SEFIZA-3560 file (N, C-alpha, C; in Angstrom, 3 decimals):
REM SEFIZA-3560
<numar><xx>127.196</xx><yy>150.460</yy><zz>72.305</zz><atom>N</atom></numar>
<numar><xx>128.044</xx><yy>150.684</yy><zz>71.154</zz><atom>CA</atom></numar>
<numar><xx>129.349</xx><yy>149.924</yy><zz>71.379</zz><atom>C</atom></numar>
<numar><xx>129.700</xx><yy>149.090</yy><zz>70.420</zz><atom>N</atom></numar>
<numar><xx>130.947</xx><yy>148.350</yy><zz>70.475</zz><atom>CA</atom></numar>
<numar><xx>132.012</xx><yy>149.125</yy><zz>69.712</zz><atom>C</atom></numar>
<numar><xx>133.108</xx><yy>149.439</yy><zz>70.384</zz><atom>N</atom></numar>
<numar><xx>134.256</xx><yy>150.047</yy><zz>69.736</zz><atom>CA</atom></numar>
<numar><xx>135.284</xx><yy>148.945</yy><zz>69.541</zz><atom>C</atom></numar>
<numar><xx>135.644</xx><yy>148.701</yy><zz>68.284</zz><atom>N</atom></numar>
<numar><xx>136.538</xx><yy>147.589</yy><zz>67.971</zz><atom>CA</atom></numar>
<numar><xx>137.437</xx><yy>147.968</yy><zz>66.810</zz><atom>C</atom></numar>
<numar><xx>138.259</xx><yy>146.992</yy><zz>66.380</zz><atom>N</atom></numar>
<numar><xx>139.149</xx><yy>147.199</yy><zz>65.236</zz><atom>CA</atom></numar>
<numar><xx>139.343</xx><yy>145.867</yy><zz>64.526</zz><atom>C</atom></numar>
<numar><xx>139.551</xx><yy>145.938</yy><zz>63.228</zz><atom>N</atom></numar>
<numar><xx>139.706</xx><yy>144.713</yy><zz>62.440</zz><atom>CA</atom></numar>
<numar><xx>140.984</xx><yy>143.959</yy><zz>62.787</zz><atom>C</atom></numar>
<numar><xx>141.979</xx><yy>144.641</yy><zz>63.306</zz><atom>N</atom></numar>
<numar><xx>143.252</xx><yy>144.011</yy><zz>63.680</zz><atom>CA</atom></numar>
<numar><xx>143.241</xx><yy>143.458</yy><zz>65.099</zz><atom>C</atom></numar>
<numar><xx>142.184</xx><yy>143.698</yy><zz>65.841</zz><atom>N</atom></numar>
<numar><xx>142.073</xx><yy>143.276</yy><zz>67.242</zz><atom>CA</atom></numar>
<numar><xx>141.486</xx><yy>141.863</yy><zz>67.297</zz><atom>C</atom></numar>
<numar><xx>142.310</xx><yy>140.888</yy><zz>67.661</zz><atom>N</atom></numar>
<numar><xx>141.861</xx><yy>139.493</yy><zz>67.675</zz><atom>CA</atom></numar>
<numar><xx>140.681</xx><yy>139.283</yy><zz>68.624</zz><atom>C</atom></numar>
<numar><xx>140.709</xx><yy>139.777</yy><zz>69.868</zz><atom>N</atom></numar>
<numar><xx>139.533</xx><yy>139.603</yy><zz>70.722</zz><atom>CA</atom></numar>
<numar><xx>138.267</xx><yy>140.244</yy><zz>70.132</zz><atom>C</atom></numar>
<numar><xx>138.438</xx><yy>141.380</yy><zz>69.457</zz><atom>N</atom></numar>
<numar><xx>137.287</xx><yy>142.038</yy><zz>68.823</zz><atom>CA</atom></numar>
<numar><xx>136.686</xx><yy>141.154</yy><zz>67.742</zz><atom>C</atom></numar>
<numar><xx>137.540</xx><yy>140.607</yy><zz>66.899</zz><atom>N</atom></numar>
<numar><xx>137.087</xx><yy>139.757</yy><zz>65.795</zz><atom>CA</atom></numar>
<numar><xx>136.412</xx><yy>138.506</yy><zz>66.336</zz><atom>C</atom></numar>
<numar><xx>136.983</xx><yy>137.906</yy><zz>67.364</zz><atom>N</atom></numar>
<numar><xx>136.395</xx><yy>136.686</yy><zz>67.947</zz><atom>CA</atom></numar>
<numar><xx>135.062</xx><yy>136.969</yy><zz>68.623</zz><atom>C</atom></numar>
<numar><xx>134.927</xx><yy>138.148</yy><zz>69.218</zz><atom>N</atom></numar>
<numar><xx>133.693</xx><yy>138.475</yy><zz>69.950</zz><atom>CA</atom></numar>
<numar><xx>132.602</xx><yy>139.024</yy><zz>69.038</zz><atom>C</atom></numar>
<numar><xx>132.938</xx><yy>139.459</yy><zz>67.843</zz><atom>N</atom></numar>
<numar><xx>131.962</xx><yy>140.082</yy><zz>66.937</zz><atom>CA</atom></numar>
<numar><xx>130.707</xx><yy>139.230</yy><zz>66.716</zz><atom>C</atom></numar>
<numar><xx>130.811</xx><yy>137.915</yy><zz>66.470</zz><atom>N</atom></numar>
<numar><xx>129.589</xx><yy>137.121</yy><zz>66.293</zz><atom>CA</atom></numar>
<numar><xx>128.740</xx><yy>137.049</yy><zz>67.559</zz><atom>C</atom></numar>
<numar><xx>129.387</xx><yy>137.051</yy><zz>68.703</zz><atom>N</atom></numar>
<numar><xx>128.663</xx><yy>137.039</yy><zz>69.980</zz><atom>CA</atom></numar>
<numar><xx>127.900</xx><yy>138.345</yy><zz>70.138</zz><atom>C</atom></numar>
<numar><xx>128.567</xx><yy>139.455</yy><zz>69.848</zz><atom>N</atom></numar>
<numar><xx>127.934</xx><yy>140.766</yy><zz>69.932</zz><atom>CA</atom></numar>
<numar><xx>126.761</xx><yy>140.863</yy><zz>68.961</zz><atom>C</atom></numar>
<numar><xx>126.948</xx><yy>140.358</yy><zz>67.752</zz><atom>N</atom></numar>
<numar><xx>125.872</xx><yy>140.367</yy><zz>66.756</zz><atom>CA</atom></numar>
<numar><xx>124.672</xx><yy>139.553</yy><zz>67.238</zz><atom>C</atom></numar>
<numar><xx>124.925</xx><yy>138.481</yy><zz>67.964</zz><atom>N</atom></numar>
<numar><xx>123.835</xx><yy>137.642</yy><zz>68.476</zz><atom>CA</atom></numar>
<numar><xx>123.004</xx><yy>138.380</yy><zz>69.529</zz><atom>C</atom></numar>
<numar><xx>123.621</xx><yy>139.310</yy><zz>70.251</zz><atom>N</atom></numar>
<numar><xx>122.847</xx><yy>140.112</yy><zz>71.204</zz><atom>CA</atom></numar>
<numar><xx>121.712</xx><yy>140.842</yy><zz>70.497</zz><atom>C</atom></numar>
<numar><xx>121.976</xx><yy>141.352</yy><zz>69.318</zz><atom>N</atom></numar>
<numar><xx>120.990</xx><yy>142.143</yy><zz>68.580</zz><atom>CA</atom></numar>
<numar><xx>119.762</xx><yy>141.340</yy><zz>68.183</zz><atom>C</atom></numar>
<numar><xx>119.914</xx><yy>140.031</yy><zz>68.061</zz><atom>N</atom></numar>
<numar><xx>118.774</xx><yy>139.188</yy><zz>67.681</zz><atom>CA</atom></numar>
<numar><xx>118.206</xx><yy>138.415</yy><zz>68.860</zz><atom>C</atom></numar>
<numar><xx>118.774</xx><yy>138.616</yy><zz>70.027</zz><atom>N</atom></numar>
<numar><xx>118.299</xx><yy>137.937</yy><zz>71.234</zz><atom>CA</atom></numar>
<numar><xx>117.020</xx><yy>138.621</yy><zz>71.714</zz><atom>C</atom></numar>
<numar><xx>115.911</xx><yy>137.869</yy><zz>71.828</zz><atom>N</atom></numar>
<numar><xx>114.651</xx><yy>138.477</yy><zz>72.272</zz><atom>CA</atom></numar>
<numar><xx>114.750</xx><yy>139.192</yy><zz>73.621</zz><atom>C</atom></numar>
<numar><xx>115.622</xx><yy>138.718</yy><zz>74.488</zz><atom>N</atom></numar>
<numar><xx>115.787</xx><yy>139.362</yy><zz>75.792</zz><atom>CA</atom></numar>
<numar><xx>116.221</xx><yy>140.823</yy><zz>75.650</zz><atom>C</atom></numar>
<numar><xx>116.966</xx><yy>141.118</yy><zz>74.583</zz><atom>N</atom></numar>
<numar><xx>117.506</xx><yy>142.459</yy><zz>74.383</zz><atom>CA</atom></numar>
<numar><xx>116.796</xx><yy>143.210</yy><zz>73.258</zz><atom>C</atom></numar>
<numar><xx>115.552</xx><yy>142.865</yy><zz>73.003</zz><atom>N</atom></numar>
<numar><xx>114.818</xx><yy>143.458</yy><zz>71.877</zz><atom>CA</atom></numar>
<numar><xx>114.603</xx><yy>144.965</yy><zz>72.018</zz><atom>C</atom></numar>
<numar><xx>114.674</xx><yy>145.494</yy><zz>73.217</zz><atom>N</atom></numar>
<numar><xx>114.479</xx><yy>146.932</yy><zz>73.432</zz><atom>CA</atom></numar>
<numar><xx>115.798</xx><yy>147.716</yy><zz>73.377</zz><atom>C</atom></numar>
<numar><xx>116.884</xx><yy>147.018</yy><zz>73.066</zz><atom>N</atom></numar>
<numar><xx>118.211</xx><yy>147.628</yy><zz>73.047</zz><atom>CA</atom></numar>
<numar><xx>118.692</xx><yy>147.729</yy><zz>71.598</zz><atom>C</atom></numar>
<numar><xx>119.278</xx><yy>148.856</yy><zz>71.240</zz><atom>N</atom></numar>
<numar><xx>119.884</xx><yy>149.022</yy><zz>69.918</zz><atom>CA</atom></numar>
<numar><xx>121.379</xx><yy>148.748</yy><zz>70.027</zz><atom>C</atom></numar>
<numar><xx>121.932</xx><yy>148.117</yy><zz>69.004</zz><atom>N</atom></numar>
<numar><xx>123.343</xx><yy>147.763</yy><zz>68.993</zz><atom>CA</atom></numar>
<numar><xx>124.019</xx><yy>148.406</yy><zz>67.793</zz><atom>C</atom></numar>
<numar><xx>125.231</xx><yy>148.903</yy><zz>68.006</zz><atom>N</atom></numar>
<numar><xx>126.012</xx><yy>149.507</yy><zz>66.927</zz><atom>CA</atom></numar>
<numar><xx>127.478</xx><yy>149.165</yy><zz>67.138</zz><atom>C</atom></numar>
<numar><xx>128.234</xx><yy>149.177</yy><zz>66.052</zz><atom>N</atom></numar>
<numar><xx>129.668</xx><yy>148.903</yy><zz>66.112</zz><atom>CA</atom></numar>
<numar><xx>130.413</xx><yy>150.035</yy><zz>65.429</zz><atom>C</atom></numar>
<numar><xx>131.495</xx><yy>150.462</yy><zz>66.059</zz><atom>N</atom></numar>
<numar><xx>132.346</xx><yy>151.511</yy><zz>65.508</zz><atom>CA</atom></numar>
<numar><xx>133.754</xx><yy>150.939</yy><zz>65.364</zz><atom>C</atom></numar>
<numar><xx>134.278</xx><yy>150.964</yy><zz>64.154</zz><atom>N</atom></numar>
<numar><xx>135.670</xx><yy>150.577</yy><zz>63.917</zz><atom>CA</atom></numar>
<numar><xx>136.524</xx><yy>151.795</yy><zz>64.218</zz><atom>C</atom></numar>
<numar><xx>137.396</xx><yy>151.683</yy><zz>65.194</zz><atom>N</atom></numar>
<numar><xx>138.161</xx><yy>152.856</yy><zz>65.635</zz><atom>CA</atom></numar>
<numar><xx>139.082</xx><yy>153.404</yy><zz>64.554</zz><atom>C</atom></numar>
<numar><xx>139.400</xx><yy>152.596</yy><zz>63.556</zz><atom>N</atom></numar>
<numar><xx>140.256</xx><yy>153.068</yy><zz>62.475</zz><atom>CA</atom></numar>
<numar><xx>139.487</xx><yy>153.849</yy><zz>61.419</zz><atom>C</atom></numar>
<numar><xx>138.162</xx><yy>153.892</yy><zz>61.551</zz><atom>N</atom></numar>
<numar><xx>137.334</xx><yy>154.580</yy><zz>60.569</zz><atom>CA</atom></numar>
<numar><xx>136.686</xx><yy>155.854</yy><zz>61.102</zz><atom>C</atom></numar>
<numar><xx>137.049</xx><yy>156.258</yy><zz>62.311</zz><atom>N</atom></numar>
<numar><xx>136.499</xx><yy>157.496</yy><zz>62.872</zz><atom>CA</atom></numar>
<numar><xx>137.638</xx><yy>158.414</yy><zz>63.292</zz><atom>C</atom></numar>
<numar><xx>137.320</xx><yy>159.674</yy><zz>63.409</zz><atom>N</atom></numar>
<numar><xx>138.294</xx><yy>160.673</yy><zz>63.815</zz><atom>CA</atom></numar>
<numar><xx>138.731</xx><yy>160.428</yy><zz>65.263</zz><atom>C</atom></numar>
<numar><xx>140.016</xx><yy>160.613</yy><zz>65.531</zz><atom>N</atom></numar>
<numar><xx>140.542</xx><yy>160.424</yy><zz>66.885</zz><atom>CA</atom></numar>
<numar><xx>139.858</xx><yy>161.324</yy><zz>67.908</zz><atom>C</atom></numar>
<numar><xx>139.390</xx><yy>162.482</yy><zz>67.480</zz><atom>N</atom></numar>
<numar><xx>138.712</xx><yy>163.393</yy><zz>68.407</zz><atom>CA</atom></numar>
<numar><xx>137.455</xx><yy>162.751</yy><zz>68.980</zz><atom>C</atom></numar>
<numar><xx>136.772</xx><yy>161.962</yy><zz>68.178</zz><atom>N</atom></numar>
<numar><xx>135.572</xx><yy>161.270</yy><zz>68.665</zz><atom>CA</atom></numar>
<numar><xx>135.964</xx><yy>160.237</yy><zz>69.713</zz><atom>C</atom></numar>
<numar><xx>137.029</xx><yy>159.494</yy><zz>69.436</zz><atom>N</atom></numar>
<numar><xx>137.487</xx><yy>158.495</yy><zz>70.402</zz><atom>CA</atom></numar>
<numar><xx>137.945</xx><yy>159.158</yy><zz>71.693</zz><atom>C</atom></numar>
<numar><xx>138.587</xx><yy>160.300</yy><zz>71.580</zz><atom>N</atom></numar>
<numar><xx>139.002</xx><yy>161.048</yy><zz>72.770</zz><atom>CA</atom></numar>
<numar><xx>137.789</xx><yy>161.538</yy><zz>73.549</zz><atom>C</atom></numar>
<numar><xx>136.771</xx><yy>161.978</yy><zz>72.836</zz><atom>N</atom></numar>
<numar><xx>135.573</xx><yy>162.518</yy><zz>73.479</zz><atom>CA</atom></numar>
<numar><xx>134.880</xx><yy>161.457</yy><zz>74.338</zz><atom>C</atom></numar>
<numar><xx>134.886</xx><yy>160.209</yy><zz>73.874</zz><atom>N</atom></numar>
<numar><xx>134.235</xx><yy>159.135</yy><zz>74.651</zz><atom>CA</atom></numar>
<numar><xx>135.253</xx><yy>158.285</yy><zz>75.403</zz><atom>C</atom></numar>
<numar><xx>136.503</xx><yy>158.743</yy><zz>75.415</zz><atom>N</atom></numar>
<numar><xx>137.584</xx><yy>158.128</yy><zz>76.200</zz><atom>CA</atom></numar>
<numar><xx>137.792</xx><yy>156.647</yy><zz>75.891</zz><atom>C</atom></numar>
<numar><xx>137.920</xx><yy>156.338</yy><zz>74.602</zz><atom>N</atom></numar>
<numar><xx>138.230</xx><yy>154.968</yy><zz>74.202</zz><atom>CA</atom></numar>
<numar><xx>139.748</xx><yy>154.813</yy><zz>74.222</zz><atom>C</atom></numar>
<numar><xx>140.241</xx><yy>153.975</yy><zz>75.128</zz><atom>N</atom></numar>
<numar><xx>141.678</xx><yy>153.784</yy><zz>75.271</zz><atom>CA</atom></numar>
<numar><xx>142.126</xx><yy>152.398</yy><zz>74.843</zz><atom>C</atom></numar>
<numar><xx>141.191</xx><yy>151.453</yy><zz>74.794</zz><atom>N</atom></numar>
<numar><xx>141.520</xx><yy>150.094</yy><zz>74.383</zz><atom>CA</atom></numar>
<numar><xx>140.304</xx><yy>149.475</yy><zz>73.721</zz><atom>C</atom></numar>
<numar><xx>140.549</xx><yy>148.456</yy><zz>72.933</zz><atom>N</atom></numar>
<numar><xx>139.453</xx><yy>147.749</yy><zz>72.289</zz><atom>CA</atom></numar>
<numar><xx>139.533</xx><yy>146.267</yy><zz>72.648</zz><atom>C</atom></numar>
<numar><xx>138.419</xx><yy>145.608</yy><zz>72.731</zz><atom>N</atom></numar>
<numar><xx>137.087</xx><yy>146.170</yy><zz>72.580</zz><atom>CA</atom></numar>
<numar><xx>136.641</xx><yy>146.921</yy><zz>73.823</zz><atom>C</atom></numar>
<numar><xx>135.868</xx><yy>147.956</yy><zz>73.586</zz><atom>N</atom></numar>
<numar><xx>135.185</xx><yy>148.692</yy><zz>74.648</zz><atom>CA</atom></numar>
<numar><xx>133.729</xx><yy>148.812</yy><zz>74.244</zz><atom>C</atom></numar>
<numar><xx>132.852</xx><yy>148.567</yy><zz>75.198</zz><atom>N</atom></numar>
<numar><xx>131.411</xx><yy>148.623</yy><zz>74.956</zz><atom>CA</atom></numar>
<numar><xx>130.822</xx><yy>149.724</yy><zz>75.827</zz><atom>C</atom></numar>
<numar><xx>130.220</xx><yy>150.726</yy><zz>75.183</zz><atom>N</atom></numar>
<numar><xx>129.546</xx><yy>151.794</yy><zz>75.913</zz><atom>CA</atom></numar>
<numar><xx>128.056</xx><yy>151.510</yy><zz>75.915</zz><atom>C</atom></numar>
<numar><xx>127.461</xx><yy>151.560</yy><zz>77.076</zz><atom>N</atom></numar>
<numar><xx>126.013</xx><yy>151.401</yy><zz>77.193</zz><atom>CA</atom></numar>
<numar><xx>125.441</xx><yy>152.786</yy><zz>77.428</zz><atom>C</atom></numar>
<numar><xx>124.569</xx><yy>153.192</yy><zz>76.523</zz><atom>N</atom></numar>
<numar><xx>124.010</xx><yy>154.541</yy><zz>76.544</zz><atom>CA</atom></numar>
<numar><xx>122.507</xx><yy>154.495</yy><zz>76.758</zz><atom>C</atom></numar>
<numar><xx>122.023</xx><yy>155.407</yy><zz>77.556</zz><atom>N</atom></numar>
<numar><xx>120.586</xx><yy>155.597</yy><zz>77.729</zz><atom>CA</atom></numar>
<numar><xx>120.315</xx><yy>157.074</yy><zz>77.521</zz><atom>C</atom></numar>
<numar><xx>119.427</xx><yy>157.365</yy><zz>76.578</zz><atom>N</atom></numar>
<numar><xx>119.108</xx><yy>158.750</yy><zz>76.241</zz><atom>CA</atom></numar>
<numar><xx>120.362</xx><yy>159.545</yy><zz>75.879</zz><atom>C</atom></numar>
<numar><xx>121.306</xx><yy>158.884</yy><zz>75.191</zz><atom>N</atom></numar>
<numar><xx>122.508</xx><yy>159.547</yy><zz>74.731</zz><atom>CA</atom></numar>
<numar><xx>123.595</xx><yy>159.737</yy><zz>75.771</zz><atom>C</atom></numar>
<numar><xx>123.376</xx><yy>159.225</yy><zz>76.975</zz><atom>N</atom></numar>
<numar><xx>124.368</xx><yy>159.376</yy><zz>78.049</zz><atom>CA</atom></numar>
<numar><xx>124.911</xx><yy>158.015</yy><zz>78.456</zz><atom>C</atom></numar>
<numar><xx>126.197</xx><yy>157.978</yy><zz>78.722</zz><atom>N</atom></numar>
<numar><xx>126.821</xx><yy>156.725</yy><zz>79.143</zz><atom>CA</atom></numar>
<numar><xx>126.326</xx><yy>156.328</yy><zz>80.529</zz><atom>C</atom></numar>
<numar><xx>125.825</xx><yy>155.107</yy><zz>80.643</zz><atom>N</atom></numar>
<numar><xx>125.378</xx><yy>154.589</yy><zz>81.933</zz><atom>CA</atom></numar>
<numar><xx>126.257</xx><yy>153.446</yy><zz>82.421</zz><atom>C</atom></numar>
<numar><xx>127.038</xx><yy>152.872</yy><zz>81.505</zz><atom>N</atom></numar>
<numar><xx>127.954</xx><yy>151.799</yy><zz>81.885</zz><atom>CA</atom></numar>
<numar><xx>128.973</xx><yy>151.610</yy><zz>80.777</zz><atom>C</atom></numar>
<numar><xx>130.078</xx><yy>150.965</yy><zz>81.136</zz><atom>N</atom></numar>
<numar><xx>131.164</xx><yy>150.707</yy><zz>80.189</zz><atom>CA</atom></numar>
<numar><xx>131.762</xx><yy>149.350</yy><zz>80.533</zz><atom>C</atom></numar>
<numar><xx>131.965</xx><yy>148.535</yy><zz>79.506</zz><atom>N</atom></numar>
<numar><xx>132.634</xx><yy>147.249</yy><zz>79.675</zz><atom>CA</atom></numar>
<numar><xx>133.865</xx><yy>147.283</yy><zz>78.778</zz><atom>C</atom></numar>
<numar><xx>135.029</xx><yy>147.070</yy><zz>79.385</zz><atom>N</atom></numar>
<numar><xx>136.283</xx><yy>147.109</yy><zz>78.639</zz><atom>CA</atom></numar>
<numar><xx>136.850</xx><yy>145.700</yy><zz>78.570</zz><atom>C</atom></numar>
<numar><xx>137.104</xx><yy>145.241</yy><zz>77.353</zz><atom>N</atom></numar>
<numar><xx>137.684</xx><yy>143.923</yy><zz>77.150</zz><atom>CA</atom></numar>
<numar><xx>136.664</xx><yy>142.808</yy><zz>77.224</zz><atom>C</atom></numar>
<numar><xx>137.120</xx><yy>141.627</yy><zz>76.853</zz><atom>N</atom></numar>
<numar><xx>136.302</xx><yy>140.423</yy><zz>76.958</zz><atom>CA</atom></numar>
<numar><xx>137.134</xx><yy>139.359</yy><zz>77.655</zz><atom>C</atom></numar>
<numar><xx>136.466</xx><yy>138.490</yy><zz>78.373</zz><atom>N</atom></numar>
<numar><xx>137.155</xx><yy>137.412</yy><zz>79.070</zz><atom>CA</atom></numar>
<numar><xx>137.143</xx><yy>136.155</yy><zz>78.215</zz><atom>C</atom></numar>
<numar><xx>138.080</xx><yy>135.273</yy><zz>78.479</zz><atom>N</atom></numar>
<numar><xx>138.143</xx><yy>134.028</yy><zz>77.710</zz><atom>CA</atom></numar>
<numar><xx>137.039</xx><yy>133.069</yy><zz>78.114</zz><atom>C</atom></numar>
<numar><xx>136.739</xx><yy>133.009</yy><zz>79.400</zz><atom>N</atom></numar>
<numar><xx>135.658</xx><yy>132.149</yy><zz>79.875</zz><atom>CA</atom></numar>
<numar><xx>134.369</xx><yy>132.955</yy><zz>79.884</zz><atom>C</atom></numar>
<numar><xx>133.363</xx><yy>132.426</yy><zz>79.229</zz><atom>N</atom></numar>
<numar><xx>132.049</xx><yy>133.063</yy><zz>79.184</zz><atom>CA</atom></numar>
<numar><xx>132.165</xx><yy>134.535</yy><zz>78.780</zz><atom>C</atom></numar>
<numar><xx>132.671</xx><yy>134.812</yy><zz>77.588</zz><atom>N</atom></numar>
<numar><xx>132.941</xx><yy>136.199</yy><zz>77.187</zz><atom>CA</atom></numar>
<numar><xx>131.710</xx><yy>137.097</yy><zz>77.144</zz><atom>C</atom></numar>
<numar><xx>130.541</xx><yy>136.534</yy><zz>76.932</zz><atom>N</atom></numar>
<numar><xx>129.339</xx><yy>137.358</yy><zz>76.828</zz><atom>CA</atom></numar>
<numar><xx>128.754</xx><yy>137.740</yy><zz>78.180</zz><atom>C</atom></numar>
<numar><xx>129.145</xx><yy>137.060</yy><zz>79.225</zz><atom>N</atom></numar>
<numar><xx>128.466</xx><yy>137.240</yy><zz>80.518</zz><atom>CA</atom></numar>
<numar><xx>128.605</xx><yy>138.649</yy><zz>81.093</zz><atom>C</atom></numar>
<numar><xx>129.792</xx><yy>139.246</yy><zz>81.023</zz><atom>N</atom></numar>
<numar><xx>129.962</xx><yy>140.600</yy><zz>81.587</zz><atom>CA</atom></numar>
<numar><xx>129.118</xx><yy>141.625</yy><zz>80.853</zz><atom>C</atom></numar>
<numar><xx>129.114</xx><yy>141.543</yy><zz>79.529</zz><atom>N</atom></numar>
<numar><xx>128.342</xx><yy>142.505</yy><zz>78.750</zz><atom>CA</atom></numar>
<numar><xx>126.845</xx><yy>142.281</yy><zz>78.938</zz><atom>C</atom></numar>
<numar><xx>126.414</xx><yy>141.040</yy><zz>78.910</zz><atom>N</atom></numar>
<numar><xx>124.993</xx><yy>140.745</yy><zz>79.106</zz><atom>CA</atom></numar>
<numar><xx>124.531</xx><yy>141.226</yy><zz>80.471</zz><atom>C</atom></numar>
<numar><xx>125.336</xx><yy>141.002</yy><zz>81.488</zz><atom>N</atom></numar>
<numar><xx>124.990</xx><yy>141.456</yy><zz>82.836</zz><atom>CA</atom></numar>
<numar><xx>124.890</xx><yy>142.980</yy><zz>82.901</zz><atom>C</atom></numar>
<numar><xx>125.820</xx><yy>143.669</yy><zz>82.266</zz><atom>N</atom></numar>
<numar><xx>125.791</xx><yy>145.139</yy><zz>82.251</zz><atom>CA</atom></numar>
<numar><xx>124.564</xx><yy>145.653</yy><zz>81.511</zz><atom>C</atom></numar>
<numar><xx>124.196</xx><yy>145.006</yy><zz>80.415</zz><atom>N</atom></numar>
<numar><xx>122.998</xx><yy>145.416</yy><zz>79.674</zz><atom>CA</atom></numar>
<numar><xx>121.765</xx><yy>145.237</yy><zz>80.543</zz><atom>C</atom></numar>
<numar><xx>121.659</xx><yy>144.081</yy><zz>81.185</zz><atom>N</atom></numar>
<numar><xx>120.497</xx><yy>143.837</yy><zz>82.050</zz><atom>CA</atom></numar>
<numar><xx>120.414</xx><yy>144.869</yy><zz>83.167</zz><atom>C</atom></numar>
<numar><xx>121.531</xx><yy>145.137</yy><zz>83.802</zz><atom>N</atom></numar>
<numar><xx>121.548</xx><yy>146.050</yy><zz>84.957</zz><atom>CA</atom></numar>
<numar><xx>121.333</xx><yy>147.506</yy><zz>84.553</zz><atom>C</atom></numar>
<numar><xx>121.991</xx><yy>147.934</yy><zz>83.479</zz><atom>N</atom></numar>
<numar><xx>121.998</xx><yy>149.359</yy><zz>83.128</zz><atom>CA</atom></numar>
<numar><xx>120.903</xx><yy>149.786</yy><zz>82.176</zz><atom>C</atom></numar>
<numar><xx>120.436</xx><yy>148.872</yy><zz>81.337</zz><atom>N</atom></numar>
<numar><xx>119.478</xx><yy>149.265</yy><zz>80.307</zz><atom>CA</atom></numar>
<numar><xx>118.110</xx><yy>148.626</yy><zz>80.441</zz><atom>C</atom></numar>
<numar><xx>118.016</xx><yy>147.507</yy><zz>81.123</zz><atom>N</atom></numar>
<numar><xx>116.731</xx><yy>146.799</yy><zz>81.184</zz><atom>CA</atom></numar>
<numar><xx>116.072</xx><yy>146.836</yy><zz>82.555</zz><atom>C</atom></numar>
<numar><xx>116.742</xx><yy>147.381</yy><zz>83.526</zz><atom>N</atom></numar>
<numar><xx>116.128</xx><yy>147.411</yy><zz>84.868</zz><atom>CA</atom></numar>
<numar><xx>115.493</xx><yy>148.749</yy><zz>85.163</zz><atom>C</atom></numar>
//
């Protein structure tokens, strides 16, 4: 689950990359969702401890198995792709 905001420049820049994960055959067994933090109740954000955006929660059977906070300028998809492979596909 990607937690982002429309005013967050890194979130906006990474959105097409994140969307491409959903159509990548390597990740066909993974579901992807995006939550705009300005459109949900703060209690929900507190419950999952979202303190900055973008934050990506990797869930298995409804439980958090990994978290990636932020994106890097060089190879921005690599950290998230690696976490997905390690936490959800292995």
